[in-house]
C-alpha positions as a Python dict, from the first residue, in 0.01 Angstrom:
ca = {
    (1, 'M'): (0, 0, 0),
    (2, 'A'): (56, -341, 91),
    (3, 'L'): (-329, -397, 166),
    (4, 'L'): (-311, -337, -221),
    (5, 'L'): (-71, -570, -324),
    (6, 'S'): (-168, -824, -113),
    (7, 'S'): (-567, -770, -248),
    (8, 'T'): (-400, -783, -656),
    (9, 'V'): (-234, -1104, -583),
    (10, 'D'): (-489, -1232, -416),
    (11, 'R'): (-762, -1153, -704),
    (12, 'T'): (-536, -1336, -954),
    (13, 'L'): (-473, -1645, -772),
    (14, 'E'): (-831, -1666, -730),
    (15, 'R'): (-863, -1597, -1173),
    (16, 'L'): (-635, -1863, -1153),
    (17, 'R'): (-799, -2152, -950),
    (18, 'Q'): (-1136, -2072, -1057),
    (19, 'A'): (-988, -2153, -1469),
    (20, 'F'): (-842, -2411, -1365),
    (21, 'I'): (-1125, -2607, -1240),
    (22, 'E'): (-1376, -2493, -1498),
    (23, 'T'): (-1124, -2661, -1749),
    (24, 'A'): (-1050, -2971, -1557),
    (25, 'R'): (-1423, -3009, -1510),
    (26, 'G'): (-1521, -3391, -1699),
    (27, 'A'): (-1229, -3489, -1733),
    (28, 'R'): (-1249, -3830, -1822),
    (29, 'E'): (-1019, -4032, -1568),
    (30, 'A'): (-1146, -3996, -1196),
    (31, 'V'): (-791, -3774, -1002),
    (32, 'G'): (-872, -3958, -648),
    (33, 'A'): (-890, -3773, -362),
    (34, 'P'): (-739, -3401, -322),
    (35, 'L'): (-319, -3352, -271),
    (36, 'R'): (-330, -3244, 131),
    (37, 'P'): (-221, -2854, 140),
    (38, 'D'): (107, -2942, 328),
    (39, 'L'): (197, -3234, 83),
    (40, 'P'): (236, -3464, 350),
    (41, 'D'): (472, -3769, 245),
    (42, 'D'): (269, -4024, 140),
    (43, 'D'): (57, -3758, -117),
    (44, 'V'): (368, -3756, -335),
    (45, 'P'): (343, -4018, -540),
    (46, 'R'): (-21, -3956, -572),
    (47, 'L'): (119, -3600, -701),
    (48, 'K'): (397, -3797, -928),
    (49, 'G'): (117, -4071, -1052),
    (50, 'R'): (-75, -3723, -1193),
    (51, 'I'): (228, -3612, -1353),
    (52, 'D'): (292, -3894, -1486),
    (53, 'A'): (-69, -3952, -1660),
    (54, 'C'): (7, -3532, -1793),
    (55, 'L'): (330, -3588, -1933),
    (56, 'E'): (166, -3968, -2075),
    (57, 'G'): (-60, -3698, -2324),
    (58, 'K'): (-291, -3966, -2359),
    (59, 'G'): (-702, -3885, -2517),
    (60, 'G'): (-597, -3610, -2760),
    (61, 'E'): (-554, -3259, -2671),
    (62, 'P'): (-890, -3188, -2528),
    (63, 'A'): (-811, -3505, -2187),
    (64, 'R'): (-459, -3280, -2215),
    (65, 'R'): (-615, -3007, -2158),
    (66, 'A'): (-823, -3127, -1855),
    (67, 'R'): (-532, -3372, -1720),
    (68, 'A'): (-267, -2990, -1716),
    (69, 'A'): (-581, -2818, -1522),
    (70, 'E'): (-655, -3041, -1257),
    (71, 'L'): (-303, -3025, -1175),
    (72, 'G'): (-246, -2681, -1220),
    (73, 'E'): (-557, -2627, -962),
    (74, 'A'): (-464, -2886, -711),
    (75, 'Y'): (-50, -2721, -640),
    (76, 'L'): (-294, -2336, -583),
    (77, 'S'): (-430, -2578, -362),
    (78, 'L'): (-206, -2630, -132),
    (79, 'S'): (3, -2436, 151),
    (80, 'P'): (345, -2190, 59),
    (81, 'A'): (507, -2554, 262),
    (82, 'G'): (306, -2779, -66),
    (83, 'R'): (384, -2586, -275),
    (84, 'R'): (736, -2626, -193),
    (85, 'K'): (735, -2895, -211),
    (86, 'F'): (543, -2966, -574),
    (87, 'L'): (800, -2810, -704),
    (88, 'L'): (1098, -2915, -561),
    (89, 'T'): (987, -3270, -618),
    (90, 'L'): (921, -3163, -995),
    (91, 'A'): (1284, -2955, -1015),
    (92, 'H'): (1452, -3333, -903),
    (93, 'D'): (1236, -3624, -1027),
    (94, 'Y'): (1172, -3463, -1389),
    (95, 'G'): (1476, -3258, -1401),
    (96, 'L'): (1707, -3404, -1719),
    (97, 'P'): (2034, -3486, -1557),
    (98, 'R'): (2347, -3486, -1810),
    (99, 'E'): (2368, -3855, -1708),
    (100, 'A'): (2036, -3917, -1906),
    (101, 'A'): (2107, -3618, -2136),
    (102, 'L'): (2397, -3780, -2276),
    (103, 'A'): (2196, -4128, -2250),
    (104, 'Q'): (1916, -3918, -2480),
    (105, 'V'): (2162, -3850, -2716),
    (106, 'E'): (2342, -4208, -2747),
    (107, 'R'): (2034, -4322, -2804),
    (108, 'W'): (1993, -4014, -3109),
    (109, 'R'): (2358, -4119, -3276),
    (110, 'A'): (2245, -4468, -3277),
    (111, 'S'): (1899, -4379, -3466),
    (112, 'K'): (1861, -4234, -3768),
    (113, 'E'): (1630, -3937, -3711),
    (114, 'P'): (1681, -3559, -3779),
    (115, 'P'): (1803, -3294, -3515),
    (116, 'R'): (1465, -3206, -3406),
    (117, 'A'): (1466, -3536, -3211),
    (118, 'L'): (1733, -3461, -2971),
    (119, 'V'): (1575, -3127, -2915),
    (120, 'R'): (1242, -3250, -2796),
    (121, 'A'): (1451, -3596, -2625),
    (122, 'L'): (1650, -3293, -2430),
    (123, 'E'): (1410, -3147, -2321),
    (124, 'P'): (1319, -3191, -1991),
    (125, 'P'): (999, -3348, -1873),
    (126, 'A'): (899, -3098, -1661),
    (127, 'V'): (941, -2818, -1886),
    (128, 'H'): (768, -3063, -2110),
    (129, 'L'): (465, -3052, -1804),
    (130, 'L'): (428, -2720, -1843),
    (131, 'R'): (432, -2702, -2243),
    (132, 'E'): (55, -2816, -2177),
    (133, 'F'): (-16, -2522, -2004),
    (134, 'V'): (-31, -2262, -2343),
    (135, 'G'): (-347, -2396, -2366),
    (136, 'V'): (-569, -2400, -2092),
    (137, 'P'): (-671, -2059, -2008),
    (138, 'Q'): (-469, -1834, -1747),
    (139, 'G'): (-228, -2132, -1836),
    (140, 'V'): (67, -1875, -1990),
    (141, 'K'): (7, -1657, -1601),
    (142, 'F'): (58, -1932, -1406),
    (143, 'V'): (344, -2086, -1566),
    (144, 'V'): (542, -1733, -1491),
    (145, 'D'): (397, -1712, -1183),
    (146, 'L'): (548, -2087, -1127),
    (147, 'R'): (904, -1937, -1238),
    (148, 'A'): (866, -1669, -965),
    (149, 'E'): (838, -1886, -686),
    (150, 'L'): (1105, -2139, -878),
    (151, 'M'): (1372, -1801, -886),
    (152, 'T'): (1338, -1803, -528),
    (153, 'L'): (1397, -2177, -429),
    (154, 'G'): (1675, -2156, -667),
    (155, 'K'): (1927, -1942, -491),
    (156, 'T'): (1938, -2217, -198),
    (157, 'D'): (1885, -2522, -465),
    (158, 'A'): (2075, -2583, -739),
    (159, 'A'): (1734, -2786, -919),
    (160, 'A'): (1554, -2550, -930),
    (161, 'R'): (1756, -2299, -1023),
    (162, 'T'): (1820, -2488, -1319),
    (163, 'L'): (1413, -2578, -1353),
    (164, 'S'): (1409, -2149, -1344),
    (165, 'E'): (1647, -2137, -1634),
    (166, 'D'): (1510, -2445, -1842),
    (167, 'L'): (1181, -2206, -1840),
    (168, 'R'): (1321, -1877, -1919),
    (169, 'T'): (1425, -2002, -2252),
    (170, 'L'): (1064, -2124, -2272),
    (171, 'L'): (881, -1800, -2151),
    (172, 'A'): (1130, -1604, -2394),
    (173, 'A'): (1012, -1802, -2765),
    (174, 'W'): (644, -1743, -2585),
    (175, 'F'): (692, -1398, -2488),
    (176, 'D'): (913, -1280, -2839),
    (177, 'V'): (832, -907, -2909),
    (178, 'G'): (669, -969, -3194),
    (179, 'F'): (356, -1118, -2957),
    (180, 'L'): (314, -887, -2789),
    (181, 'D'): (52, -627, -2772),
    (182, 'L'): (134, -248, -2695),
    (183, 'V'): (-168, -32, -2539),
    (184, 'R'): (-178, 288, -2389),
    (185, 'I'): (-304, 287, -2044),
    (186, 'D'): (-516, 656, -1994),
    (187, 'W'): (-724, 709, -1676),
    (188, 'R'): (-1020, 576, -1854),
    (189, 'S'): (-849, 235, -1895),
    (190, 'S'): (-1018, -17, -1618),
    (191, 'A'): (-1028, 33, -1264),
    (192, 'A'): (-874, -337, -1251),
    (193, 'L'): (-588, -277, -1438),
    (194, 'L'): (-507, 77, -1344),
    (195, 'E'): (-498, -125, -976),
    (196, 'K'): (-197, -271, -1153),
    (197, 'L'): (3, 0, -1231),
    (198, 'V'): (12, 148, -849),
    (199, 'T'): (110, -257, -728),
    (200, 'Y'): (367, -306, -973),
    (201, 'E'): (539, 43, -1008),
    (202, 'A'): (928, -38, -891),
    (203, 'V'): (1071, 374, -971),
    (204, 'H'): (841, 614, -825),
    (205, 'T'): (622, 481, -544),
    (206, 'I'): (221, 592, -656),
    (207, 'R'): (99, 736, -327),
    (208, 'S'): (-245, 771, -379),
    (209, 'W'): (-580, 805, -663),
    (210, 'R'): (-493, 1159, -733),
    (211, 'D'): (-114, 1058, -823),
    (212, 'L'): (-208, 825, -1043),
    (213, 'K'): (-447, 1086, -1254),
    (214, 'N'): (-180, 1278, -1237),
    (215, 'R'): (57, 1039, -1410),
    (216, 'L'): (-251, 923, -1669),
    (217, 'D'): (-308, 1348, -1774),
    (218, 'S'): (-326, 1513, -2069),
    (219, 'D'): (27, 1556, -2093),
    (220, 'R'): (188, 1239, -1952),
    (221, 'R'): (149, 907, -2177),
    (222, 'C'): (161, 559, -1998),
    (223, 'F'): (273, 262, -2210),
    (224, 'A'): (229, -123, -2154),
    (225, 'F'): (319, -424, -2350),
    (226, 'F'): (22, -685, -2281),
    (227, 'H'): (38, -1103, -2397),
    (228, 'P'): (-297, -1193, -2619),
    (229, 'R'): (-264, -1491, -2371),
    (230, 'M'): (-290, -1295, -2080),
    (231, 'P'): (-435, -973, -2221),
    (232, 'D'): (-525, -869, -1856),
    (233, 'E'): (-151, -911, -1676),
    (234, 'P'): (26, -610, -1818),
    (235, 'L'): (404, -689, -1820),
    (236, 'I'): (609, -400, -1789),
    (237, 'F'): (483, -13, -1840),
    (238, 'V'): (672, 344, -1900),
    (239, 'E'): (560, 634, -1790),
    (240, 'V'): (593, 930, -2001),
    (241, 'A'): (624, 1328, -1964),
    (242, 'L'): (585, 1566, -2215),
    (243, 'V'): (724, 1849, -2162),
    (244, 'N'): (1036, 2149, -2262),
    (245, 'G'): (1323, 2110, -2247),
    (246, 'M'): (1538, 1811, -2041),
    (247, 'A'): (1392, 1760, -1736),
    (248, 'G'): (1645, 1783, -1406),
    (249, 'S'): (1422, 1709, -1134),
    (250, 'V'): (1146, 1420, -1030),
    (251, 'Q'): (967, 1569, -798),
    (252, 'R'): (863, 1848, -1074),
    (253, 'L'): (754, 1604, -1306),
    (254, 'L'): (569, 1399, -1008),
    (255, 'D'): (409, 1738, -832),
    (256, 'A'): (27, 1695, -897),
    (257, 'R'): (-36, 2035, -812),
    (258, 'A'): (184, 2160, -1179),
    (259, 'E'): (-52, 2290, -1421),
    (260, 'T'): (-144, 2074, -1667),
    (261, 'S'): (62, 2217, -2018),
    (262, 'D'): (-46, 2158, -2378),
    (263, 'P'): (122, 1821, -2556),
    (264, 'E'): (123, 2012, -2883),
    (265, 'H'): (362, 2269, -2750),
    (266, 'A'): (628, 2036, -2584),
    (267, 'N'): (884, 1937, -2786),
    (268, 'T'): (1040, 1635, -2541),
    (269, 'A'): (959, 1353, -2420),
    (270, 'I'): (1083, 1237, -2067),
    (271, 'F'): (1080, 796, -2034),
    (272, 'Y'): (1094, 864, -1549),
    (273, 'S'): (967, 524, -1518),
    (274, 'I'): (994, 155, -1636),
    (275, 'S'): (862, -106, -1485),
    (276, 'N'): (883, -471, -1468),
    (277, 'C'): (513, -659, -1446),
    (278, 'Q'): (618, -1053, -1369),
    (279, 'Q'): (889, -1155, -1222),
    (280, 'G'): (878, -1475, -1353),
    (281, 'L'): (926, -1273, -1630),
    (282, 'A'): (1285, -1213, -1485),
    (283, 'G'): (1622, -1222, -1738),
    (284, 'I'): (1335, -1178, -2078),
    (285, 'S'): (1382, -873, -2171),
    (286, 'F'): (1142, -628, -2326),
    (287, 'G'): (1253, -270, -2199),
    (288, 'N'): (1454, -192, -2520),
    (289, 'F'): (1163, -240, -2733),
    (290, 'L'): (921, -68, -2521),
    (291, 'I'): (1108, 227, -2575),
    (292, 'K'): (1142, 185, -2957),
    (293, 'R'): (823, 128, -2946),
    (294, 'V'): (703, 431, -2759),
    (295, 'A'): (868, 637, -2898),
    (296, 'E'): (790, 585, -3224),
    (297, 'E'): (475, 660, -3151),
    (298, 'L'): (453, 984, -2954),
    (299, 'A'): (724, 1107, -3264),
    (300, 'R'): (369, 963, -3556),
    (301, 'E'): (99, 1143, -3269),
    (302, 'L'): (282, 1412, -3195),
    (303, 'P'): (545, 1527, -3480),
    (304, 'N'): (675, 1838, -3262),
    (305, 'I'): (841, 1557, -2969),
    (306, 'K'): (1162, 1600, -3157),
    (307, 'D'): (1396, 1502, -2828),
    (308, 'F'): (1270, 1143, -2625),
    (309, 'A'): (1582, 1071, -2311),
    (310, 'T'): (1517, 977, -1973),
    (311, 'L'): (1514, 1055, -1648),
    (312, 'S'): (1657, 802, -1448),
    (313, 'P'): (1799, 680, -1098),
    (314, 'V'): (2194, 525, -1016),
    (315, 'P'): (2142, 274, -812),
    (316, 'A'): (2394, 175, -668),
    (317, 'L'): (2638, 552, -687),
    (318, 'R'): (2619, 673, -317),
    (319, 'Q'): (2726, 358, -278),
    (320, 'H'): (3049, 327, -493),
    (321, 'I'): (3078, 712, -409),
    (322, 'D'): (3108, 622, -11),
    (323, 'G'): (3339, 307, -134),
    (324, 'R'): (3585, 579, -323),
    (325, 'L'): (3582, 778, -62),
    (326, 'K'): (3646, 529, 206),
    (327, 'N'): (3938, 284, 6),
    (328, 'E'): (4089, 629, -179),
    (329, 'G'): (4114, 812, 103),
    (330, 'D'): (4209, 1225, 10),
    (331, 'S'): (4394, 1025, -346),
    (332, 'A'): (4014, 1046, -457),
    (333, 'L'): (3998, 1432, -474),
    (334, 'T'): (4195, 1688, -606),
    (335, 'S'): (4392, 1957, -495),
    (336, 'A'): (4146, 2216, -532),
    (337, 'E'): (3856, 2002, -462),
    (338, 'I'): (4024, 1969, -56),
    (339, 'A'): (4064, 2324, -62),
    (340, 'S'): (3750, 2449, -135),
    (341, 'L'): (3559, 2234, 144),
    (342, 'V'): (3763, 2418, 444),
    (343, 'P'): (3501, 2716, 453),
    (344, 'V'): (3244, 2435, 488),
    (345, 'T'): (3475, 2222, 756),
    (346, 'N'): (3619, 2249, 1107),
    (347, 'N'): (3992, 2261, 1070),
    (348, 'A'): (4087, 1875, 1247),
    (349, 'T'): (3877, 1674, 917),
    (350, 'R'): (4003, 1751, 566),
    (351, 'G'): (3996, 1586, 254),
    (352, 'A'): (3784, 1271, 206),
    (353, 'A'): (3713, 1235, 593),
    (354, 'A'): (3539, 1600, 503),
    (355, 'V'): (3344, 1481, 270),
    (356, 'R'): (3212, 1207, 445),
    (357, 'E'): (3094, 1407, 743),
    (358, 'L'): (2947, 1602, 525),
    (359, 'L'): (2777, 1418, 415),
    (360, 'D'): (2662, 1227, 724),
    (361, 'R'): (2515, 1597, 853),
    (362, 'P'): (2076, 1591, 833),
    (363, 'V'): (1938, 1813, 513),
    (364, 'W'): (2334, 1900, 410),
    (365, 'W'): (2216, 1943, 82),
    (366, 'E'): (1996, 2261, 163),
    (367, 'V'): (2245, 2423, 334),
    (368, 'P'): (2418, 2632, -3),
    (369, 'A'): (2759, 2596, 69),
    (370, 'I'): (2808, 2242, 155),
    (371, 'D'): (2570, 2218, -147),
    (372, 'K'): (2827, 2481, -328),
    (373, 'A'): (3142, 2262, -211),
    (374, 'L'): (2996, 1917, -270),
    (375, 'R'): (2824, 1973, -655),
    (376, 'P'): (3134, 1959, -849),
    (377, 'I'): (3274, 1661, -604),
    (378, 'L'): (3009, 1381, -704),
    (379, 'T'): (2939, 1501, -1037),
    (380, 'R'): (3335, 1417, -1096),
    (381, 'F'): (3266, 1106, -953),
    (382, 'T'): (2871, 1070, -1114),
    (383, 'A'): (3098, 1060, -1516),
    (384, 'R'): (3380, 899, -1370),
    (385, 'Y'): (3097, 592, -1282),
    (386, 'L'): (2874, 637, -1581),
    (387, 'T'): (3156, 674, -1876),
    (388, 'S'): (3364, 363, -1670),
    (389, 'T'): (3334, 8, -1836),
    (390, 'D'): (3381, -358, -1624),
    (391, 'E'): (3632, -620, -1705),
    (392, 'R'): (3420, -726, -2045),
    (393, 'G'): (3335, -403, -2171),
    (394, 'R'): (2964, -319, -1992),
    (395, 'A'): (2949, -23, -1775),
    (396, 'I'): (2898, -34, -1459),
    (397, 'D'): (2567, 101, -1385),
    (398, 'R'): (2287, -149, -1467),
    (399, 'V'): (2079, 153, -1575),
    (400, 'A'): (2344, 260, -1783),
    (401, 'R'): (2403, -88, -1903),
    (402, 'F'): (2044, -91, -2068),
    (403, 'H'): (2015, 234, -2181),
    (404, 'L'): (2381, 213, -2385),
    (405, 'G'): (2322, -112, -2500),
    (406, 'N'): (1981, 56, -2590),
    (407, 'G'): (2171, 307, -2847),
    (408, 'A'): (2131, 572, -2580),
    (409, 'I'): (2370, 825, -2487),
    (410, 'V'): (2505, 926, -2128),
    (411, 'E'): (2412, 1274, -2229),
    (412, 'R'): (2350, 1498, -1821),
    (413, 'I'): (2349, 1475, -1485),
    (414, 'N'): (2137, 1588, -1281),
    (415, 'W'): (2204, 1734, -896),
    (416, 'L'): (1953, 1708, -650),
    (417, 'A'): (1709, 1602, -903),
    (418, 'D'): (1527, 1345, -656),
    (419, 'V'): (1547, 1456, -243),
    (420, 'S'): (1300, 1178, -140),
    (421, 'A'): (1452, 928, 71),
    (422, 'N'): (1517, 705, -177),
    (423, 'G'): (1673, 892, -403),
    (424, 'L'): (1936, 1012, -179),
    (425, 'K'): (2019, 699, -19),
    (426, 'Q'): (2031, 551, -363),
    (427, 'S'): (2216, 855, -511),
    (428, 'Y'): (2242, 1192, -262),
    (429, 'G'): (1944, 1267, -483),
    (430, 'I'): (2191, 1254, -850),
    (431, 'M'): (1982, 1156, -1151),
    (432, 'V'): (2041, 1136, -1549),
    (433, 'N'): (1931, 1150, -1836),
    (434, 'Y'): (1986, 918, -2117),
    (435, 'R'): (1883, 1067, -2447),
    (436, 'Y'): (1769, 885, -2767),
    (437, 'K'): (1870, 1001, -3095),
    (438, 'L'): (1655, 816, -3332),
    (439, 'G'): (1916, 844, -3589),
    (440, 'D'): (2181, 756, -3435),
    (441, 'V'): (2072, 501, -3215),
    (442, 'D'): (2235, 202, -3388),
    (443, 'A'): (2558, 349, -3419),
    (444, 'N'): (2560, 388, -3070),
    (445, 'H'): (2387, 20, -2992),
    (446, 'A'): (2698, -2, -3197),
    (447, 'A'): (2982, 153, -2976),
    (448, 'Y'): (2887, 64, -2657),
    (449, 'A'): (2869, -308, -2830),
    (450, 'N'): (3269, -255, -2852),
    (451, 'G'): (3283, -170, -2512),
    (452, 'R'): (3292, 252, -2601),
    (453, 'V'): (3043, 438, -2418),
    (454, 'V'): (2914, 689, -2580),
    (455, 'A'): (2820, 1062, -2315),
    (456, 'S'): (2729, 1408, -2394),
    (457, 'R'): (3100, 1663, -2399),
    (458, 'E'): (2893, 1766, -2061),
    (459, 'V'): (2959, 1456, -1916),
    (460, 'R'): (3303, 1331, -2062),
    (461, 'A'): (3403, 1713, -1930),
    (462, 'A'): (3271, 1675, -1588),
    (463, 'A'): (3486, 1308, -1544),
    (464, 'R'): (3829, 1454, -1722),
    (465, 'M'): (3766, 1791, -1373),
}
């Protein structure tokens, strides 16, 4: 799988490079000798000269595109160390410090120019430079990937972090959901696109072409958002299973040996995997629009589908449970729960310590007596976790925050729904169904916006146990 990811990235870089070379060909001015791969200090003035030429914007639209493409090709030709130096030069020397911003405001106040002139003046030169790439073939993808690298640099460099945030605002405008195309992906889609699904799947790893084919079978659906300027690159995709009733096991959903069912007989659409594909678009939300658009599409295609729900992970649940057992000790458990542990532990280990000891046992979930003792305890912890909010009134769990904010409700907690190594590591195998009842989505969204988590009676009852 790592080899597949590497080859996909390499081909993407080569496509960007070739597009820039073609666009830059015929540029009027000579650009001088190529920048050396590691961008040594004596190459930086020549780099800044190229950046300044792009910012001056002389020669009309074709010339500006050619200069931007040449700069992009130069960046792609650098080594990782050279790219880092390029980006830090851009962030530090072409940002807009507070003092410079205040000076721009004062100049505007002294002039008679309209407000939009101030907006233009307050845009950092680096962002203005990268705007030029919107008209260059593969330029939008280039800016998206460049922001991904800035985000990594921003972990240790404040100027890079600021530029990354400035670019997020620019990209949010470029990637407004109104510009996006919803596309169904199936087994007849191009091999290059199918390969990208394998590469970008972030929830349940696609382990083989057979596994992928199963996820694109007649009782499955896969939809993705695409941008017109990135037609070969999915932005986000969702995988859907068409089933009868609420699904409670991801292993059953992903079983390639299971018989294919007739989608005309299904009554429920289960969204079991949502994967963002472009790291550089982090912080720009598409998932909420994607789920709603896909639900509408399925409702038109298959009128028999009455329920829409997810089978979702609870990524930090195990950490939460372990923390409660460690910090609260026996007070985290009811007297009945403590008593229920006695038959499956020795007399020296009781209460919270007994729960921790049982959970540390290999394949504890395969022992019926242990399963029976732990299930009500962990289910109660999970229900409390999913229905609690932080000081800002938001759900504690980040996946819950996403779906509740979209108007779903916490429908059902599924015990041992994912017994893969990752599922046990994240949440002791527990998953949750978030249900989207289309007629209630707006009311549920409003309730959550006011700090109330909407959950089914079953989940509420489990939280009170």
